[in-house]
N, CA, C and O of each residue as an XYZ file, in Angstrom:
340
protein
N     -14.937    -31.583      9.707
C     -15.276    -32.042     10.525
C     -16.737    -31.191     11.237
O     -16.552    -29.998     11.477
N     -17.599    -31.545     11.440
C     -18.679    -30.658     12.074
C     -18.785    -30.598     13.128
O     -18.978    -31.721     13.593
N     -18.758    -29.444     14.237
C     -19.048    -29.060     15.038
C     -19.652    -28.148     15.623
O     -20.083    -27.417     14.731
N     -20.032    -27.630     16.908
C     -20.600    -26.651     17.532
C     -19.951    -25.679     17.802
O     -18.919    -26.075     18.344
N     -19.968    -24.448     17.722
C     -18.794    -23.474     18.350
C     -19.818    -22.090     18.729
O     -20.546    -21.645     17.842
N     -19.810    -21.712     19.555
C     -20.118    -20.679     20.307
C     -19.296    -19.102     20.485
O     -18.571    -18.576     21.329
N     -19.798    -18.786     19.358
C     -18.803    -17.268     19.477
C     -19.999    -16.512     20.457
O     -21.123    -16.822     20.852
N     -18.869    -15.063     20.645
C     -19.236    -13.895     21.108
C     -20.206    -13.009     19.840
O     -20.091    -13.195     18.628
N     -20.971    -12.220     20.381
C     -21.639    -11.227     19.431
C     -21.416    -10.620     18.236
O     -21.953    -10.577     17.129
N     -19.758     -9.824     19.191
C     -19.267     -8.985     18.506
C     -18.232     -9.616     17.639
O     -17.862     -8.938     16.681
N     -17.667    -10.865     17.814
C     -17.098    -11.613     16.702
C     -17.822    -12.296     15.840
O     -17.525    -12.648     14.699
N     -18.662    -12.443     16.364
C     -19.757    -13.529     14.856
C     -20.101    -12.385     14.064
O     -19.860    -12.519     12.864
N     -20.736    -11.004     14.519
C     -20.669     -9.674     13.369
C     -19.512     -9.539     12.700
O     -19.610     -9.735     11.489
N     -18.135     -9.184     13.230
C     -16.981     -8.981     12.420
C     -16.750    -10.369     11.165
O     -16.179    -10.263     10.080
N     -17.357    -11.540     11.715
C     -16.792    -12.596     10.676
C     -18.130    -12.201      9.454
O     -18.101    -12.126      8.225
N     -19.018    -12.047     10.261
C     -20.386    -12.074      9.556
C     -19.611    -10.953      8.245
O     -19.382    -11.372      7.110
N     -19.351     -9.761      8.614
C     -19.026     -8.984      8.058
C     -17.733     -8.931      6.974
O     -17.710     -7.969      6.207
N     -16.749     -9.848      6.896
C     -15.608    -10.325      6.730
C     -16.025    -11.287      5.505
O     -15.459    -11.467      4.427
N     -17.258    -11.868      6.056
C     -17.470    -13.082      4.927
C     -18.506    -12.060      3.537
O     -18.661    -12.350      2.351
N     -18.922    -11.122      4.150
C     -19.908    -10.629      3.130
C     -18.705     -9.663      2.475
O     -18.847     -9.530      1.260
N     -17.577     -8.981      3.027
C     -16.729     -8.449      1.898
C     -16.198     -9.138      0.950
O     -16.310     -8.870     -0.246
N     -15.421    -10.325      1.547
C     -14.624    -11.525      0.549
C     -15.955    -12.416     -0.174
O     -15.770    -13.630     -0.088
N     -16.889    -12.136     -0.672
C     -18.082    -12.681     -0.842
C     -17.932    -14.173     -0.542
O     -17.880    -14.988     -1.463
N     -17.855    -14.568      0.867
C     -17.630    -15.869      1.343
C     -18.452    -16.503      1.980
O     -19.122    -15.724      2.659
N     -18.814    -17.764      2.140
C     -19.696    -18.363      3.223
C     -19.412    -18.625      4.754
O     -18.469    -19.266      5.218
N     -20.279    -18.084      5.340
C     -19.710    -17.921      6.727
C     -18.886    -18.922      7.419
O     -18.135    -18.772      8.382
N     -19.270    -20.330      6.507
C     -18.258    -21.757      7.341
C     -16.499    -21.039      6.849
O     -15.577    -20.807      7.630
N     -16.512    -20.824      5.262
C     -15.493    -20.427      4.700
C     -14.590    -19.042      5.200
O     -13.381    -18.980      4.977
N     -15.091    -18.308      5.671
C     -15.056    -17.117      6.790
C     -14.042    -17.569      7.559
O     -12.853    -17.284      7.417
N     -14.768    -18.642      8.795
C     -14.377    -19.162      9.933
C     -13.109    -19.338      9.579
O     -12.163    -18.629      9.922
N     -13.062    -20.906      8.438
C     -11.995    -21.329      8.136
C     -10.738    -20.871      7.863
O      -9.617    -21.232      8.221
N     -11.361    -19.564      6.798
C      -9.858    -18.459      6.526
C      -9.587    -18.309      7.805
O      -8.759    -18.999      8.401
N     -10.538    -17.030      8.523
C      -9.663    -16.616      9.282
C      -8.881    -17.401     10.782
O      -8.210    -16.804     11.624
N      -9.194    -18.756     10.767
C      -8.711    -19.942     11.655
C      -7.427    -20.295     11.098
O      -6.387    -20.411     11.747
N      -7.566    -20.459      9.849
C      -5.865    -20.551      9.052
C      -4.903    -19.661      9.417
O      -3.783    -19.886      9.874
N      -5.372    -18.761      9.204
C      -4.821    -17.263      8.672
C      -3.957    -17.388     10.030
O      -2.732    -17.471      9.950
N      -4.682    -17.400     11.403
C      -4.271    -17.102     13.074
C      -3.410    -17.935     13.493
O      -2.431    -17.420     14.033
N      -3.440    -19.550     13.405
C      -3.199    -20.661     13.657
C      -1.169    -20.481     12.351
O      -0.043    -20.672     12.811
N      -1.428    -20.175     11.182
C      -0.370    -20.006     10.585
C       0.134    -18.970     11.054
O       1.095    -19.445     11.660
N       0.195    -17.309     11.291
C       0.441    -16.907     11.946
C       1.203    -17.580     13.314
O       2.422    -17.742     13.366
N       0.608    -17.809     14.010
C       1.439    -18.399     15.421
C       2.450    -19.584     15.255
O       3.531    -19.795     15.804
N       2.028    -20.002     14.695
C       3.064    -21.774     14.139
C       4.461    -21.099     13.591
O       5.560    -21.654     13.605
N       4.156    -19.706     13.079
C       5.322    -19.429     12.394
C       5.985    -18.545     13.559
O       6.943    -17.824     13.282
N       5.607    -18.587     14.518
C       6.288    -17.051     15.285
C       6.222    -15.659     15.136
O       6.870    -14.908     15.865
N       5.235    -15.130     13.940
C       5.491    -14.138     13.663
C       4.151    -13.289     13.732
O       2.989    -13.689     13.650
N       4.653    -11.978     13.910
C       3.520    -11.117     14.065
C       3.103    -10.545     12.654
O       3.680    -10.698     11.578
N       1.717     -9.704     12.998
C       1.215     -9.571     11.424
C       2.021     -8.726     10.921
O       2.597     -8.229     11.889
N       2.483     -8.174      9.796
C       3.215     -7.781      9.070
C       3.014     -6.169      9.251
O       1.848     -5.817      9.074
N       3.815     -5.264      9.529
C       3.666     -3.936      9.649
C       3.217     -3.109      8.440
O       3.808     -3.242      7.369
N       2.237     -2.297      8.569
C       1.506     -1.357      7.347
C       3.042     -0.942      6.759
O       4.065     -0.612      7.359
N       2.726     -1.119      5.221
C       3.924     -0.150      4.734
C       3.370      1.263      4.594
O       2.212      1.574      4.317
N       4.548      2.166      4.868
C       4.623      3.519      4.465
C       5.422      3.783      3.670
O       6.473      3.165      3.497
N       4.953      4.973      2.919
C       5.793      5.776      1.862
C       6.266      7.140      2.493
O       5.367      7.609      3.191
N       7.501      7.991      2.461
C       7.767      8.765      3.171
C       7.832      9.708      1.679
O       8.430      9.379      0.655
N       7.167     10.745      1.865
C       7.250     11.435      0.541
C       8.996     11.930      0.607
O       9.829     11.580      1.444
N       9.181     12.867     -0.600
C      10.430     13.470     -1.091
C      10.296     14.714     -1.303
O      10.166     14.737     -2.527
N      10.236     15.818     -0.934
C      10.157     17.439     -1.473
C      11.577     18.062     -2.224
O      12.495     18.782     -1.830
N      11.323     17.546     -3.213
C      12.194     17.670     -4.299
C      11.939     19.351     -4.604
O      10.973     20.105     -4.484
N      13.469     19.509     -5.100
C      13.634     21.516     -5.012
C      13.296     21.761     -6.197
O      13.152     22.941     -6.517
N      13.004     20.361     -7.494
C      12.600     21.129     -8.871
C      10.854     20.935     -8.347
O      10.236     20.434     -7.408
N      10.493     21.883     -9.965
C       9.098     22.320    -10.057
C       8.678     21.299    -11.081
O       9.416     20.891    -11.978
N       7.169     20.839    -10.833
C       6.634     20.154    -11.731
C       7.107     20.661    -13.124
O       7.575     21.791    -13.263
N       6.961     19.742    -14.196
C       7.039     20.368    -15.520
C       8.891     20.414    -16.198
O       9.301     20.282    -17.351
N       9.474     20.604    -15.185
C      11.286     20.778    -15.285
C      11.686     19.557    -15.389
O      11.492     18.707    -14.520
N      12.450     19.309    -16.774
C      12.727     18.023    -16.858
C      14.218     18.443    -16.335
O      14.718     19.538    -16.593
N      14.782     17.550    -15.658
C      16.318     17.647    -14.869
C      17.329     17.434    -16.690
O      18.280     18.159    -16.981
N      16.860     16.459    -17.495
C      18.078     15.980    -18.303
C      18.228     17.302    -19.319
O      19.278     17.345    -19.959
N      17.321     18.319    -19.506
C      17.253     19.246    -20.302
C      17.719     20.479    -19.376
O      17.495     21.584    -19.871
N      18.178     20.468    -18.426
C      18.544     21.822    -17.344
C      20.075     22.242    -17.880
O      20.594     23.325    -17.608
N      20.712     21.193    -18.695
C      22.075     22.582    -19.388
C      21.383     23.165    -20.783
O      21.785     24.262    -21.170
N      20.410     22.510    -21.519
C      20.295     22.934    -22.385
C      19.502     24.203    -22.271
O      19.390     24.949    -23.244
N      18.910     24.487    -21.033
C      17.982     25.571    -20.602
C      19.545     26.681    -20.241
O      19.522     27.900    -20.413
N      20.641     25.996    -19.791
C      21.276     27.205    -18.857
C      22.056     27.581    -20.508
O      22.143     28.762    -20.843
N      22.451     26.742    -21.207
C      23.058     27.194    -22.792
C      21.504     28.724    -23.263
O      21.454     29.952    -23.340
N      20.839     27.889    -23.386
C      19.853     28.876    -23.833
C      19.843     30.448    -23.354
O      20.123     31.388    -24.099
N      19.538     30.536    -22.233
C      19.672     31.588    -20.923
C      21.243     32.032    -21.401
O      21.362     33.053    -22.079
N      22.268     31.357    -21.084
C      23.717     32.104    -21.877
C      23.706     33.297    -22.930
O      24.016     34.489    -22.958
N      22.929     31.866    -24.192
C      22.884     32.510    -25.216
C      22.137     34.183    -25.354
O      22.734     35.152    -25.823
N      21.200     34.195    -25.002
C      20.623     35.425    -24.178
C      21.067     36.136    -23.544
O      20.434     37.182    -23.684
N      21.895     36.264    -22.806
C      22.975     36.966    -21.961
C      23.517     37.867    -22.933
O      23.157     38.991    -23.282
N      24.703     36.942    -23.384
C      25.542     37.439    -24.553
C      25.097     37.775    -25.347
O      25.487     38.904    -25.646
N      24.086     37.218    -26.229
C      23.688     37.847    -27.854
C      24.491     36.078    -28.691
O      25.118     35.043    -28.466
N      23.840     36.864    -29.653
C      23.939     35.655    -30.880
C      25.163     35.940    -31.149
O      25.598     37.062    -30.888
N      26.012     34.890    -31.770
C      27.447     35.036    -32.490
C      27.288     35.341    -33.650
O      26.178     35.182    -34.158
N      28.484     35.928    -34.476
C      28.023     36.249    -35.448
C      29.206     35.027    -36.687
O      29.046     35.045    -37.907
């Protein structure tokens, strides 16, 4: 369908930038944005929240293999006691 649409300058600039980034024609960019907005409105949903990763501070240091800690403890014990005969 062909129609005339009057856009405010700031909105037109954002659409042009979106079209450039996505390598779309201006028409395809407008259709994509309208479709996305209408789909979100129809579903009654808000835009999804940004995903955040929370870091975990480990007491282990880099390079320490937790699976070999028992082996390391055995080696320290052997050094402390001395070799068996």
